[in-house]
C-alpha positions as CSV (number, residue, x, y, z in Angstrom):
1,M,-9.5,-46.3,-4.8
2,N,-12.2,-47.4,-7.3
3,A,-10.5,-48.0,-10.4
4,A,-14.0,-48.1,-12.2
5,S,-14.0,-44.1,-12.0
6,N,-11.0,-44.0,-14.4
7,T,-12.2,-43.0,-17.9
8,S,-8.7,-42.8,-19.4
9,S,-7.9,-45.3,-22.3
10,G,-4.4,-45.9,-23.6
11,N,-1.8,-48.5,-24.0
12,T,-3.4,-50.9,-21.4
13,P,-3.7,-54.7,-21.5
14,S,-6.8,-56.0,-23.3
15,G,-10.1,-56.2,-21.0
16,S,-8.3,-54.3,-18.2
17,I,-9.3,-50.9,-16.7
18,P,-6.3,-49.0,-15.7
19,G,-5.7,-47.6,-12.3
20,I,-5.0,-44.0,-11.2
21,L,-1.8,-42.5,-10.1
22,Y,-2.3,-40.1,-7.4
23,I,0.3,-37.3,-6.5
24,V,-0.4,-36.8,-2.7
25,A,0.8,-33.9,-0.6
26,T,1.7,-34.6,3.0
27,P,2.7,-32.0,5.7
28,I,6.0,-30.2,5.6
29,G,6.1,-30.3,9.3
30,N,2.7,-29.7,11.1
31,L,0.7,-32.7,11.1
32,G,-2.4,-30.5,11.1
33,D,-1.8,-29.7,7.5
34,M,-2.7,-33.3,6.2
35,S,-5.9,-32.9,4.3
36,Q,-8.8,-35.4,4.8
37,R,-8.7,-36.1,0.9
38,A,-4.9,-37.1,1.3
39,I,-5.8,-39.5,4.1
40,D,-8.7,-40.9,2.4
41,T,-6.7,-41.5,-0.9
42,L,-3.8,-43.0,1.1
43,K,-6.1,-45.4,2.7
44,N,-7.8,-46.5,-0.4
45,V,-5.0,-47.1,-3.1
46,D,-3.5,-50.4,-3.6
47,L,0.1,-49.2,-3.2
48,I,2.0,-46.1,-1.8
49,A,5.3,-45.3,-3.4
50,A,7.3,-43.3,-0.8
51,E,10.5,-41.3,-1.2
52,D,11.8,-43.1,2.0
53,T,9.6,-45.8,3.4
54,R,11.4,-45.5,6.9
55,H,10.5,-41.8,7.0
56,S,6.9,-42.1,5.7
57,R,5.7,-45.1,7.7
58,P,5.4,-43.3,11.2
59,L,3.5,-40.4,9.2
60,L,1.0,-42.8,7.8
61,Q,0.7,-44.5,11.2
62,Q,-0.3,-41.2,12.7
63,F,-3.5,-41.5,10.5
64,A,-4.1,-45.1,10.8
65,I,-2.8,-45.9,7.1
66,T,-1.8,-49.3,6.8
67,G,-1.4,-50.0,3.0
68,S,1.5,-51.3,1.1
69,L,4.7,-49.4,0.9
70,T,7.4,-49.3,-1.8
71,S,10.2,-47.1,-2.2
72,L,10.4,-44.5,-5.2
73,H,13.6,-42.3,-4.9
74,E,15.9,-40.6,-7.3
75,H,18.3,-43.5,-7.5
76,N,15.8,-46.2,-8.3
77,E,12.9,-44.4,-10.2
78,R,13.8,-45.4,-13.5
79,G,14.4,-49.1,-12.4
80,V,11.0,-49.5,-10.6
81,C,9.1,-47.3,-13.1
82,E,8.3,-50.3,-15.5
83,N,6.8,-52.5,-12.8
84,L,4.8,-49.5,-11.4
85,I,3.3,-48.8,-14.9
86,A,2.4,-52.5,-15.3
87,K,0.5,-52.4,-12.0
88,L,-1.4,-49.4,-12.9
89,Q,-2.1,-50.8,-16.4
90,A,-3.5,-54.1,-14.6
91,G,-6.1,-51.9,-12.6
92,Q,-4.2,-51.1,-9.4
93,S,-4.1,-47.5,-8.1
94,I,-0.9,-45.9,-6.6
95,A,-0.2,-42.9,-4.7
96,V,3.1,-41.2,-4.6
97,I,4.5,-39.3,-1.6
98,S,7.6,-37.4,-0.7
99,D,9.3,-37.2,2.5
100,A,7.3,-34.0,3.1
101,G,5.3,-31.6,1.2
102,T,4.2,-31.8,-2.4
103,P,5.9,-34.5,-4.6
104,L,7.9,-33.7,-7.7
105,I,8.9,-30.2,-6.2
106,S,12.6,-30.8,-6.0
107,D,11.7,-34.4,-5.4
108,P,11.7,-37.5,-7.6
109,G,8.6,-38.8,-9.4
110,Y,8.5,-36.7,-12.6
111,Y,9.8,-39.7,-14.8
112,L,7.0,-42.0,-13.3
113,V,4.4,-39.3,-14.1
114,Q,5.7,-38.8,-17.7
115,Q,5.5,-42.5,-18.4
116,A,2.0,-42.6,-16.8
117,H,0.9,-40.0,-19.4
118,Q,2.5,-41.8,-22.2
119,A,0.7,-45.0,-21.2
120,G,-2.7,-43.4,-21.0
121,I,-2.9,-43.6,-17.2
122,R,-5.0,-41.1,-15.4
123,V,-2.7,-38.8,-13.1
124,I,-4.6,-36.9,-10.1
125,P,-3.0,-34.4,-8.0
126,I,-4.1,-34.3,-4.3
127,P,-2.9,-30.8,-3.3
128,G,-1.7,-29.6,0.0
129,A,1.3,-28.4,2.0
130,S,4.3,-27.0,-0.1
131,T,7.4,-25.4,1.0
132,L,7.6,-23.3,-2.1
133,T,4.0,-21.8,-1.9
134,S,4.4,-21.5,1.9
135,A,7.7,-19.5,1.5
136,L,6.2,-17.3,-1.3
137,C,3.1,-16.3,0.5
138,A,5.0,-15.3,3.8
139,A,8.0,-13.5,2.0
140,G,6.3,-10.2,1.2
141,L,7.8,-10.1,-2.4
142,P,6.2,-10.0,-5.8
143,T,4.8,-13.3,-6.7
144,N,3.5,-12.3,-10.5
145,R,6.8,-13.7,-11.8
146,V,8.8,-16.4,-9.9
147,H,12.1,-18.3,-10.6
148,F,12.2,-21.4,-8.5
149,E,15.7,-22.5,-8.5
150,G,15.8,-25.3,-5.9
151,F,19.2,-26.2,-4.5
152,L,22.2,-24.5,-5.9
153,A,25.4,-26.8,-6.7
154,A,27.5,-27.8,-3.7
155,K,30.6,-26.9,-5.4
156,S,31.7,-23.2,-4.9
157,T,32.7,-22.6,-8.7
158,Q,29.5,-24.2,-10.0
159,R,27.2,-22.3,-7.5
160,I,28.9,-18.9,-8.3
161,A,28.7,-19.5,-12.1
162,R,24.9,-20.1,-11.6
163,I,24.4,-17.1,-9.3
164,K,26.1,-14.9,-11.9
165,E,23.8,-16.2,-14.6
166,M,20.8,-15.2,-12.2
167,A,22.1,-11.9,-11.2
168,L,20.0,-9.9,-13.7
169,L,16.7,-11.8,-13.5
170,T,13.9,-9.6,-12.4
171,D,11.7,-12.6,-11.1
172,T,11.5,-13.1,-7.5
173,L,14.0,-16.0,-6.8
174,V,13.3,-19.1,-4.4
175,F,16.2,-21.2,-3.2
176,F,16.4,-24.2,-1.0
177,E,19.6,-24.7,0.9
178,A,21.3,-27.1,3.2
179,P,22.4,-25.8,6.7
180,H,26.0,-26.5,6.3
181,R,26.1,-24.3,3.0
182,I,23.8,-21.5,4.0
183,I,26.6,-19.1,5.1
184,D,28.6,-19.6,1.9
185,T,25.4,-19.2,-0.3
186,L,24.5,-16.0,1.4
187,S,28.0,-14.8,1.0
188,D,27.9,-15.7,-2.9
189,L,24.4,-14.0,-3.3
190,S,25.4,-10.9,-1.5
191,A,28.5,-10.5,-3.6
192,Y,27.0,-11.3,-7.1
193,F,23.5,-9.9,-6.4
194,G,24.6,-7.0,-4.4
195,A,24.7,-6.6,-0.7
196,T,21.7,-4.6,-0.5
197,R,19.2,-6.8,-2.3
198,Q,16.3,-7.6,-0.3
199,A,15.7,-11.3,0.8
200,V,13.8,-13.2,3.3
201,F,15.5,-16.3,5.2
202,M,13.1,-18.9,6.3
203,R,13.7,-22.0,8.4
204,E,11.6,-25.0,9.5
205,L,8.4,-23.8,8.1
206,T,5.3,-24.9,9.8
207,K,7.5,-26.5,12.7
208,M,8.3,-25.5,16.4
209,Y,11.2,-23.6,15.6
210,E,10.0,-21.8,12.5
211,T,11.9,-18.7,11.7
212,I,11.2,-15.9,9.2
213,R,13.4,-12.8,8.8
214,A,13.4,-10.2,6.0
215,D,16.6,-8.2,5.6
216,T,19.3,-7.3,3.0
217,L,21.4,-10.3,1.7
218,E,24.3,-8.8,3.7
219,G,22.3,-8.4,6.8
220,L,21.0,-11.9,6.6
221,H,24.6,-13.2,6.1
222,T,25.8,-11.3,9.2
223,W,22.8,-12.5,11.3
224,V,23.1,-16.2,10.3
225,S,26.9,-16.0,10.8
226,A,26.4,-14.9,14.4
227,D,23.6,-17.5,15.4
228,S,24.3,-21.1,15.0
229,N,20.8,-22.0,15.6
230,Q,19.9,-20.5,12.2
231,R,22.2,-23.0,10.5
232,K,20.0,-26.2,11.6
233,G,16.8,-27.4,9.9
234,E,15.3,-26.8,6.4
235,I,15.9,-23.5,4.8
236,V,14.4,-21.4,2.2
237,L,15.8,-18.1,0.9
238,V,13.3,-15.8,-1.2
239,V,15.1,-13.1,-2.9
240,Q,14.1,-10.1,-4.6
241,G,14.6,-9.8,-8.3
242,E,16.8,-7.3,-9.9
243,T,15.1,-3.8,-10.2
244,A,15.6,-1.1,-12.5
245,Q,16.8,2.2,-11.4
246,P,15.6,5.7,-12.6
247,D,18.0,7.5,-15.3
248,S,19.7,10.2,-13.0
249,G,22.5,10.4,-15.8
250,E,25.0,9.1,-13.3
251,V,26.5,5.4,-13.4
252,D,25.8,4.4,-9.7
253,A,27.3,1.6,-8.0
254,E,24.6,-0.9,-8.8
255,A,24.6,0.1,-12.4
256,E,28.5,-0.4,-12.5
257,R,28.2,-3.8,-10.7
258,I,25.7,-5.0,-13.5
259,L,27.9,-3.5,-16.2
260,K,30.9,-5.3,-14.9
261,L,29.1,-8.7,-14.7
262,L,27.9,-8.4,-18.4
263,L,31.5,-7.3,-19.4
264,N,32.6,-10.8,-18.5
265,E,30.2,-12.3,-20.8
266,V,29.5,-10.1,-23.8
267,S,31.0,-7.1,-25.9
268,T,31.1,-3.7,-24.6
269,K,28.2,-2.5,-26.9
270,K,26.1,-5.3,-25.8
271,A,26.8,-4.8,-22.3
272,A,26.0,-1.1,-22.3
273,A,22.6,-1.9,-24.0
274,M,21.5,-4.6,-21.7
275,T,22.5,-2.6,-18.6
276,A,20.6,0.4,-20.1
277,E,17.6,-1.9,-20.4
278,I,17.8,-3.2,-16.9
279,T,18.6,0.2,-15.1
280,G,16.9,2.7,-17.1
281,L,20.2,4.7,-17.7
282,R,21.3,6.1,-21.0
283,K,23.1,3.4,-23.2
284,N,25.7,6.1,-24.4
285,K,26.6,6.9,-21.1
286,L,26.8,3.4,-20.0
287,Y,29.1,2.6,-22.9
288,Q,31.4,5.4,-22.2
289,H,31.7,4.3,-18.5
290,A,32.5,0.7,-19.8
291,L,35.2,2.0,-22.0
292,S,36.8,3.8,-18.9
293,L,36.6,0.7,-16.8
294,D,39.1,-1.0,-19.4
295,S,41.4,2.0,-19.5
């Protein structure tokens, strides 16, 4: 890529024009999603920094991209960053790619980008396929406010603790999950978000065995448990945020569930006030109900 087009100025060696750091999206499954701009960029940079060179090399060969490859993953990013920044400062241009999709979305690379900004190096995104945006646009859930959680903790206690923290969020929630943990995760989400919370299960997006199914969390748990094929490949869960309930004057099961979760963390008065704000029920009614739970 022509480094002379870079107008950035920063901490670069005297007399040199810094190169450009490109963040290049690649397909998440379907090769037809590779953009011409991404191909052109990868063909012209001096170096391609890939999450896994063994994984990326066959993809690049599909598009006759033969440039030099180096590895950039979560275990070596800080160690190789200084060398990559030096190359950029010397005028070389570098493209960052992940194993699939848009780099830095639950993938390494943010530290390199951060250091590039600090060094006055121009950073250019080359947009394209993304599991996150693909899942959101196909879920049929509100996207005006979204909470992207990525992967939950592998350990049950840590996973449940985090799920409890998110139980009252009204944003649409997006999770990535490993096949061997999907049943446990659906079970935990159903237990702490409520069995009737709406969600969309997505597997192998853009690939041959792409699956998209909308149901309640409990329904998805039952379905995935009964079909081992749904426990294969890359999985995304898009979950509806907590929704307020109209004040009928009665404390229904959902309001009581929220109240109980809050009582584990805050005072009775605070729990009643927060539950009232979430559900629309009367604070005094909820406070009295909370007292009755303790008796």
